[in-house]
GUTIFI-203808 format. One line per 4 residues: their letters; for each residue x, y, z of C-alpha. Coordinates in nm, 2 decimals. Layout:
% GUTIFI-203808
a	X:Y:Z  ...
This chain:
% GUTIFI-203808
mrar	13.87:5.48:12.68  14.03:5.64:12.98  14.32:5.77:12.77  14.06:5.94:12.55
ilsa	13.88:6.07:12.85  14.19:6.23:13.00  14.32:6.38:12.68  14.40:6.74:12.74
tkal	14.45:6.83:12.37  14.10:6.78:12.22  13.94:7.11:12.11  13.65:7.22:12.33
tprr	13.33:7.32:12.15  13.08:7.57:12.28  12.77:7.42:12.44  12.42:7.57:12.42
gmas	12.28:7.69:12.75  12.62:7.80:12.89  12.68:8.17:12.97  12.87:8.38:12.72
sasv	13.13:8.64:12.82  12.86:8.90:12.80  12.65:8.73:13.06  12.77:8.96:13.34
aadl	12.67:9.32:13.29  12.97:9.54:13.19  12.86:9.83:13.42  12.90:9.63:13.74
tpas	13.18:9.72:13.98  13.48:9.51:13.91  13.58:9.29:14.20  13.91:9.41:14.34
ldvk	14.15:9.34:14.63  14.11:9.71:14.70  13.75:9.66:14.82  13.79:9.66:15.20
aika	13.43:9.65:15.30  13.10:9.56:15.14  12.74:9.67:15.20  12.39:9.59:15.09
gdhy	12.33:9.70:14.73  12.69:9.64:14.61  12.71:9.43:14.29  13.05:9.31:14.18
rcgp	13.17:9.15:13.85  13.40:8.87:13.97  13.45:8.71:13.63  13.28:8.68:13.29
alsf	13.04:8.42:13.42  12.99:8.53:13.78  12.87:8.84:13.96  12.83:8.88:14.34
eveg	12.53:9.09:14.45  12.54:9.18:14.82  12.20:9.19:14.98  12.28:9.21:15.35
vcgr	12.57:9.23:15.59  12.55:9.16:15.96  12.88:9.18:16.13  13.10:8.95:15.92
araa	12.81:8.74:15.79  12.70:8.81:15.44  12.38:8.74:15.24  12.43:8.76:14.87
tlhl	12.32:8.63:14.53  12.57:8.47:14.29  12.46:8.52:13.93  12.58:8.20:13.75
phgp	12.52:8.05:13.41  12.24:7.82:13.53  12.06:8.07:13.75  12.09:8.27:14.07
lktp	12.24:8.12:14.38  12.14:8.27:14.72  12.39:8.26:15.00  12.46:8.13:15.26
vfmp	12.42:7.80:15.08  12.47:7.43:15.15  12.53:7.22:14.85  12.41:6.85:14.86
vgtq	12.67:6.62:14.72  12.59:6.41:14.42  12.93:6.25:14.37  12.86:6.06:14.05
gtik	12.58:6.27:13.91  12.31:6.17:14.16  12.21:6.21:14.52  12.13:5.86:14.64
gist	11.76:5.81:14.66  11.66:6.17:14.56  11.55:6.26:14.21  11.66:6.58:14.04
ldlq	11.29:6.68:14.03  11.26:6.64:14.41  11.57:6.86:14.45  11.39:7.14:14.26
ippl	11.06:7.13:14.45  11.01:7.31:14.78  11.09:7.26:15.06  11.42:7.14:14.91
dcei	11.44:7.38:14.62  11.82:7.34:14.58  11.99:7.60:14.36  12.32:7.41:14.33
ilgn	12.45:7.06:14.38  12.81:6.92:14.38  12.97:6.65:14.16  13.31:6.50:14.18
tyhl	13.55:6.52:13.88  13.76:6.21:13.97  13.46:5.98:14.00  13.27:6.13:13.70
gnrp	13.59:6.09:13.50  13.60:5.72:13.59  13.23:5.67:13.53  13.07:5.76:13.29
ggdv	13.37:5.95:13.16  13.43:6.30:13.03  13.37:6.20:12.66  13.04:6.05:12.74
lehf	12.93:6.36:12.94  13.04:6.59:12.66  12.85:6.38:12.41  12.53:6.44:12.62
gglh	12.60:6.81:12.64  12.74:6.81:12.99  12.64:6.68:13.33  12.33:6.91:13.34
kfma	12.17:6.74:13.05  12.30:6.40:13.14  12.13:6.40:13.49  11.84:6.63:13.39
wprn	11.94:6.91:13.63  11.88:7.26:13.49  12.03:7.44:13.79  12.39:7.51:13.90
iltd	12.66:7.25:13.95  13.00:7.28:14.13  13.26:7.02:14.07  13.54:6.92:14.31
sggf	13.87:6.88:14.12  13.95:6.54:14.25  14.20:6.67:14.50  14.02:6.54:14.80
qmvs	14.07:6.18:14.68  14.44:6.23:14.77  14.31:6.19:15.12  14.01:5.96:15.09
llal	14.19:5.73:14.85  14.54:5.77:14.98  14.61:5.40:14.96  14.53:5.41:14.59
aeit	14.72:5.72:14.50  15.08:5.82:14.42  15.13:6.19:14.43  15.40:6.35:14.20
eegv	15.47:6.69:14.06  15.30:6.59:13.74  14.98:6.49:13.91  14.81:6.21:14.11
nfas	14.83:5.85:13.98  14.52:5.67:14.10  14.44:5.30:14.09  14.08:5.30:13.99
pvdg	13.85:5.16:14.27  13.63:5.02:13.99  13.87:4.80:13.79  14.22:4.88:13.93
skml	14.34:5.05:13.61  14.57:5.35:13.64  14.44:5.70:13.60  14.67:6.00:13.60
ltpe	14.49:6.31:13.71  14.69:6.62:13.64  14.58:6.99:13.67  14.54:7.00:13.29
msmr	14.33:6.68:13.29  14.12:6.80:13.58  14.04:7.12:13.39  13.97:6.92:13.08
lqnq	13.72:6.69:13.26  13.55:6.98:13.43  13.51:7.16:13.10  13.35:6.85:12.96
igad	13.12:6.82:13.27  13.02:7.18:13.22  13.01:7.28:13.58  12.92:7.64:13.67
imma	13.19:7.65:13.93  13.50:7.43:13.89  13.77:7.38:14.15  14.14:7.40:14.09
lddv	14.34:7.08:14.15  14.53:7.12:14.47  14.76:6.90:14.67  14.56:6.80:14.98
vdsk	14.70:6.66:15.30  14.49:6.51:15.58  14.48:6.78:15.85  14.59:6.53:16.12
tvnd	14.91:6.44:15.94  15.22:6.49:16.15  15.47:6.59:15.89  15.55:6.96:15.85
erfq	15.77:6.89:15.54  15.47:6.73:15.37  15.25:7.03:15.44  15.52:7.27:15.30
each	15.55:7.05:14.99  15.17:7.05:14.94  15.13:7.43:15.00  15.38:7.52:14.73
rtlr	15.27:7.26:14.49  14.91:7.39:14.52  15.04:7.73:14.40  15.23:7.57:14.11
widr	14.93:7.37:14.01  14.69:7.67:14.01  14.90:7.83:13.73  14.86:7.51:13.53
ciga	14.49:7.50:13.60  14.45:7.87:13.49  14.65:7.79:13.17  14.45:7.48:13.09
hgrp	14.10:7.62:13.16  13.92:7.60:12.82  13.60:7.80:12.90  13.69:8.09:13.13
geqn	13.41:8.29:12.98  13.15:8.02:13.07  13.28:7.84:13.38  13.42:7.99:13.70
lfgi	13.75:7.86:13.84  13.79:7.89:14.21  14.13:7.87:14.38  14.18:7.67:14.70
tqgg	14.39:7.79:14.99  14.59:7.52:15.17  14.86:7.52:15.45  14.74:7.28:15.71
ldvs	14.66:7.44:16.05  14.94:7.69:16.03  14.79:8.04:16.07  15.10:8.20:16.22
pggl	15.22:8.53:16.05  15.41:8.43:15.74  15.31:8.06:15.79  15.18:7.82:15.53
rdvc	14.83:7.96:15.53  14.97:8.31:15.46  15.21:8.18:15.20  14.93:8.00:15.01
mdgm	14.69:8.29:15.05  14.95:8.54:14.92  15.01:8.32:14.62  14.64:8.29:14.54
lkrd	14.58:8.66:14.57  14.85:8.73:14.32  14.63:8.54:14.07  14.31:8.71:14.18
anlp	14.23:8.84:13.82  14.19:8.48:13.71  13.99:8.35:14.01  13.62:8.46:14.04
gyai	13.60:8.30:14.39  13.80:8.11:14.66  13.77:7.81:14.88  13.94:7.72:15.21
ggla	14.05:7.36:15.18  14.23:7.11:15.40  13.98:7.11:15.69  13.69:6.89:15.80
gged	13.94:6.60:15.84  13.89:6.54:16.21  14.11:6.82:16.34  14.03:6.97:16.68
kvyf	13.77:7.25:16.65  14.00:7.49:16.83  14.23:7.48:16.52  13.95:7.45:16.27
wrvv	13.78:7.78:16.35  14.11:7.96:16.36  14.19:7.86:16.01  13.85:7.97:15.89
dhgt	13.89:8.30:16.08  14.23:8.35:15.92  14.10:8.28:15.57  13.80:8.50:15.58
arlp	14.00:8.79:15.73  14.22:8.79:15.42  14.01:8.67:15.13  13.86:8.94:14.90
qckp	13.54:9.09:15.05  13.37:9.11:14.72  13.40:8.75:14.60  13.23:8.43:14.72
rylm	13.41:8.21:14.99  13.36:7.84:15.00  13.45:7.62:15.30  13.50:7.28:15.16
gvgy	13.37:6.96:15.31  13.19:7.12:15.61  12.84:7.00:15.68  12.78:6.99:16.06
pldi	12.50:7.25:16.12  12.68:7.40:16.42  13.00:7.45:16.21  12.79:7.62:15.94
vvct	12.62:7.85:16.18  12.95:7.96:16.34  13.15:7.98:16.01  12.89:8.19:15.85
glgi	12.94:8.44:16.13  13.30:8.44:16.03  13.22:8.53:15.67  13.18:8.20:15.48
dmyd	12.92:8.18:15.20  12.92:7.82:15.07  12.94:7.47:15.21  12.92:7.11:15.10
cvyp	12.94:6.77:15.27  12.82:6.42:15.24  12.73:6.42:15.61  12.36:6.50:15.59
trtg	12.29:6.24:15.32  12.52:5.97:15.44  12.40:5.99:15.80  12.05:5.99:15.67
rfgt	12.11:5.66:15.50  12.20:5.51:15.84  11.88:5.63:16.00  12.01:5.95:16.17
alvh	11.80:6.26:16.13  11.91:6.62:16.17  11.72:6.86:16.39  11.80:7.20:16.53
sgll	11.92:7.05:16.86  12.14:6.79:16.71  12.07:6.43:16.60  11.79:6.18:16.63
klkg	11.92:5.83:16.59  11.59:5.67:16.48  11.71:5.31:16.52  11.69:5.35:16.89
aafs	11.44:5.14:17.08  11.30:5.46:17.24  11.14:5.55:16.90  10.97:5.21:16.85
sddq	10.64:5.35:16.99  10.69:5.72:16.93  10.40:5.86:16.73  10.57:6.20:16.67
pidp	10.72:6.30:16.33  11.09:6.35:16.31  11.04:6.72:16.37  10.70:6.87:16.42
tcac	10.83:7.21:16.30  10.96:7.07:15.97  10.75:7.12:15.65  10.90:6.83:15.46
yvck	10.70:6.54:15.32  10.85:6.29:15.56  10.76:6.49:15.87  10.41:6.54:15.75
hytr	10.34:6.17:15.67  10.57:5.94:15.88  10.60:5.88:16.25  10.93:5.80:16.43
ahln	10.78:5.46:16.51  10.72:5.38:16.15  11.07:5.49:16.05  11.21:5.29:16.34
lmlr	11.03:4.98:16.22  11.16:5.02:15.86  11.52:5.08:15.98  11.50:4.75:16.17
aken	11.35:4.56:15.88  11.61:4.49:15.61  11.36:4.47:15.33  11.26:4.83:15.39
ssnv	11.61:4.97:15.45  11.63:5.14:15.11  11.29:5.31:15.15  11.37:5.45:15.49
aqlv	11.72:5.56:15.38  11.55:5.77:15.11  11.30:5.92:15.35  11.56:6.03:15.62
tyhn	11.79:6.15:15.35  11.51:6.37:15.21  11.44:6.51:15.55  11.81:6.59:15.62
iaym	11.84:6.78:15.29  11.52:6.97:15.37  11.66:7.05:15.71  11.99:7.18:15.57
mrlv	11.79:7.40:15.32  11.58:7.53:15.61  11.89:7.61:15.82  12.06:7.82:15.55
remr	11.74:8.00:15.47  11.69:8.09:15.83  12.04:8.21:15.85  12.00:8.42:15.54
aail	11.68:8.58:15.67  11.85:8.66:16.00  12.14:8.83:15.81  11.90:9.03:15.60
dgty	11.71:9.13:15.91  12.03:9.23:16.10  11.96:8.97:16.37  12.22:8.71:16.29
adyv	12.39:8.74:16.63  12.06:8.67:16.79  12.01:8.37:16.56  12.35:8.22:16.65
rafv	12.28:8.27:17.03  11.94:8.10:17.00  12.08:7.82:16.79  12.37:7.75:17.02
hnmf	12.16:7.76:17.34  11.90:7.54:17.18  12.17:7.28:17.11  12.36:7.33:17.44
pgga	12.08:7.41:17.70  12.34:7.40:17.98  12.47:7.73:17.86  12.83:7.85:17.89
pvaa	13.06:7.67:18.13  13.14:7.87:18.45  13.51:7.87:18.37  13.45:8.02:18.02
tkva	13.23:8.28:18.16  13.48:8.37:18.42  13.77:8.40:18.18  13.56:8.61:17.94
aets	13.49:8.85:18.23  13.86:8.88:18.31  13.98:8.95:17.95  13.88:9.26:17.76
aaps	13.97:9.13:17.41  13.80:8.85:17.23  14.04:8.60:17.08  14.10:8.60:16.71
assv	14.34:8.45:16.46  14.56:8.76:16.44  14.85:8.66:16.66  15.04:8.34:16.75
daag	15.07:8.14:17.07  15.39:7.99:17.19  15.34:7.67:16.98  15.31:7.87:16.66
vggg	14.94:7.84:16.61  14.74:8.15:16.54  14.48:8.23:16.81  14.56:8.52:17.04
gaag	14.39:8.85:17.07  14.47:9.16:16.86  14.78:9.28:17.04  15.04:9.01:17.08
aaaa	15.15:8.80:17.37  14.91:8.91:17.63  14.61:8.85:17.42  14.76:8.51:17.31
aaaa	14.79:8.41:17.68  14.42:8.51:17.73  14.32:8.30:17.44  14.52:8.01:17.58
avvs	14.34:8.05:17.91  14.00:8.01:17.74  14.09:7.67:17.59  14.43:7.51:17.57
ptyd	14.55:7.49:17.21  14.74:7.17:17.29  14.50:6.90:17.38  14.63:6.59:17.55
atag	14.39:6.30:17.52  14.58:6.12:17.80  14.51:6.38:18.06  14.19:6.49:18.23
sgat	14.01:6.81:18.16  14.17:7.14:18.24  14.45:7.35:18.11  14.65:7.07:17.96
gvpe	14.37:6.83:17.86  14.05:6.82:17.66  13.82:7.08:17.82  13.54:6.91:18.00
edae	13.28:7.09:17.79  13.43:6.95:17.48  13.40:6.58:17.59  13.17:6.38:17.37
rpag	12.84:6.33:17.55  12.48:6.26:17.47  12.25:6.56:17.44  12.08:6.67:17.75
pglt	11.98:6.97:17.97  12.33:6.99:18.12  12.52:7.00:17.79  12.73:7.31:17.79
ipgw	12.86:7.52:17.51  13.20:7.40:17.38  13.49:7.64:17.44  13.57:7.66:17.06
vids	13.21:7.78:16.99  13.25:8.06:17.25  13.59:8.17:17.11  13.49:8.16:16.75
cdaa	13.18:8.36:16.81  13.38:8.61:17.01  13.60:8.64:16.70  13.29:8.69:16.48
gfdv	13.18:8.98:16.71  12.90:8.83:16.91  12.89:8.68:17.26  12.70:8.35:17.29
rhnt	12.75:8.31:17.67  12.40:8.44:17.72  12.09:8.36:17.51  11.90:8.62:17.31
tnaa	11.58:8.78:17.42  11.46:8.83:17.06  11.12:8.67:17.06  11.09:8.64:16.69
vlal	11.42:8.45:16.67  11.35:8.23:16.97  11.02:8.13:16.80  11.22:7.96:16.52
fegg	11.33:7.70:16.78  11.01:7.65:16.97  10.84:7.31:16.94  11.14:7.14:16.79
pran	11.24:6.80:16.92  11.53:6.74:17.17  11.81:6.55:17.01  11.97:6.24:17.17
svps	12.31:6.32:17.03  12.51:6.63:16.94  12.78:6.62:16.67  13.07:6.85:16.64
aapa	13.09:6.91:17.01  13.42:6.72:17.07  13.76:6.69:16.91  13.82:6.39:16.69
pgsg	13.89:6.08:16.90  14.27:6.04:16.96  14.37:6.36:16.78  14.52:6.49:17.10
tirt	14.72:6.18:17.14  14.88:6.22:16.80  15.00:6.57:16.89  15.16:6.48:17.22
avag	15.28:6.13:17.15  15.41:6.15:16.80  15.75:6.33:16.78  15.60:6.61:16.98
ggag	15.41:6.69:16.66  15.19:6.98:16.58  14.92:6.82:16.38  15.00:7.00:16.06
rata	15.14:7.31:16.22  15.44:7.42:16.01  15.76:7.54:16.18  15.84:7.90:16.17
aksk	16.12:7.85:15.92  16.01:7.91:15.56  16.06:7.65:15.29  16.35:7.70:15.06
agad	16.11:7.69:14.78  16.00:8.05:14.85  15.65:8.19:14.80  15.56:7.98:14.50
gags	15.80:7.69:14.57  15.97:7.72:14.23  16.34:7.67:14.18  16.40:7.41:14.45
raea	16.37:7.04:14.52  16.13:7.00:14.82  16.12:6.62:14.85  15.94:6.44:15.12
dlss	16.02:6.07:15.17  15.74:6.00:15.43  15.39:6.11:15.50  15.17:6.02:15.79
vvvp	14.82:5.90:15.79  14.59:5.82:16.07  14.41:5.49:16.09  14.16:5.37:16.35
mrkg	14.30:5.16:16.64  14.14:4.92:16.87  14.20:5.01:17.23  14.51:4.83:17.37
pqka	14.85:4.89:17.51  15.07:5.10:17.28  15.42:5.25:17.30  15.60:5.52:17.12
dasg	15.93:5.42:16.98  16.25:5.62:16.98  16.15:5.81:16.67  15.81:5.91:16.82
slss	15.61:5.68:16.60  15.34:5.47:16.77  15.33:5.10:16.75  15.10:4.84:16.90
aaaa	15.10:4.47:16.94  14.73:4.47:16.87  14.76:4.68:16.55  14.40:4.71:16.45
adda	14.40:4.41:16.22  14.03:4.44:16.16  14.03:4.82:16.12  14.32:4.90:15.89
pdsi	14.31:4.83:15.52  14.57:4.58:15.39  14.77:4.86:15.22  14.82:5.03:15.55
rahi	14.84:4.73:15.78  15.16:4.62:15.61  15.33:4.93:15.74  15.23:4.89:16.10
pgla	15.52:4.76:16.31  15.44:4.48:16.55  15.74:4.54:16.76  15.74:4.62:17.13
gaga	16.04:4.85:17.16  16.14:5.07:17.44  15.99:5.41:17.46  15.74:5.62:17.64
avps	15.41:5.44:17.71  15.10:5.56:17.55  14.78:5.50:17.75  14.55:5.22:17.65
dasv	14.26:5.46:17.55  14.45:5.59:17.25  14.22:5.53:16.96  14.44:5.61:16.66
lavh	14.77:5.52:16.52  15.00:5.74:16.31  15.16:5.53:16.04  15.45:5.65:15.83
lpqk	15.40:5.55:15.46  15.67:5.57:15.20  15.58:5.81:14.93  15.74:5.85:14.59
rktp	15.74:6.22:14.53  15.97:6.42:14.30  15.97:6.79:14.27  16.14:6.92:13.96
dvl	16.37:7.22:13.97  16.19:7.40:13.70  15.82:7.36:13.61
């Protein structure tokens, strides 16, 4: 069956209900790299099955409508993830009815290819009919599974050889096969298969290999796309965290832009893997500064509300993540000020709804005490998971609609200030305010600091030094707060009146053109946050645990920052053999004494036997060699795994 599913030679037949090549009006302005600025009222033809109608611009933030085969899609937009054709506990009818009223959901090509299979979906007329969903669908290509299922995957130039998590059988996913499956699925937006590397990987050679392979694979995706007049293929930019001029992000971006005529939209990939936020926002800033103004931009895998608010200010239109639904299934509710962990004993007698300002069914009919009781009673766990999931999706829809309204009203800067100060009532740290007063230029991703990471101001070394003064780009989890350690405001803490704005939020908002050090006085915007509950936890306010340790303790690594030297493969990587014998993955570690050996790799006598899967545990050395001591609070371990990768000279 799987061989038939993955066959890339079977003729594709037209499907009723899909757009034709005439679905986009011919008189629209063709999308072009020559468009340097957009304004309300502009309407661009991005491809035969997608047009981009600009309805409002506020700074770098955009409010638009994408006209797609299965209806309009208003942006900014968050896409709930229905990996295997369903969002757990939520019916497709619920998704269409306010306050959810979702206009698009996401499916995953790899998992749908495993079950029920491309041939089955094509037999039913595509995923829309199979799951009774009349609105838009975006499908991931399966590339992310190179990270999430790394232990089950072997990556080669041909494609990715997966061992099925269902029955262990082999499945080779190539660019051609990914396109074939997505054509069978019938997604309105389909993503190119890219070579994805965990952003915390400490192996520059692997990042170079992945960057150039992504460009070679995009050509194969374009060539294999069977329905370009009905389905929209988005390219994905990779390159790790390297935003230096001429670095890997630039190389991948340049390659994608050369293929702009075949790509109705773009995505920024390779993030949301636990990298420090100081790097995260700079990659986003770099991407939106270079991506076409008149095409949609999608930031893959990002779902923290704070990240979405900030990145929309930088010019992102689309988001997806399992975070709101997955955290809902564990009893954690999203509110404007952060998270409410409803299992807590404090909620056992609380007669308030999750959020008094929320219009969803759950907040109208259930108290926190009732939800708390169901979370503690195993027999009710599925019911409460459904309820909190419903609320979380309703919250995400409310968030993006408020953002869109603020952009259309020209008050998005005020909205961001109100949102940030509501989440961090302690305001800006004194140090950040002082530095801001002493520097005239806000940091952006247009120059490079001494370590090769983009993040200075607009004019070179002086601005780079100013950016470094705001927040050190080289975190060291072994040190205290300050210039060489994790900034105190970025430490993970419970929500509370003294919680201050993280440095990365201040810097990224500076780059977007608005200062969040002081709250807005716009009464209409402030009213959106009045009456909301106070969270007992705030996500996205701290770097990933242990990520600083990796950069300082492992071979002096740069957490995905490529060296200044260019790969011999050139812009598209063709005509060379860029082989990588090792890749690094990060696995959770129990706290305990650790040492770095002579090669810079970490080892531990207590090597997380309960935390690491068998396939990774086998590669963890149990030796106690000489080397620099790594403090006992290190929470991750970099493990070098042999990889069989071969890059042919000619594709």
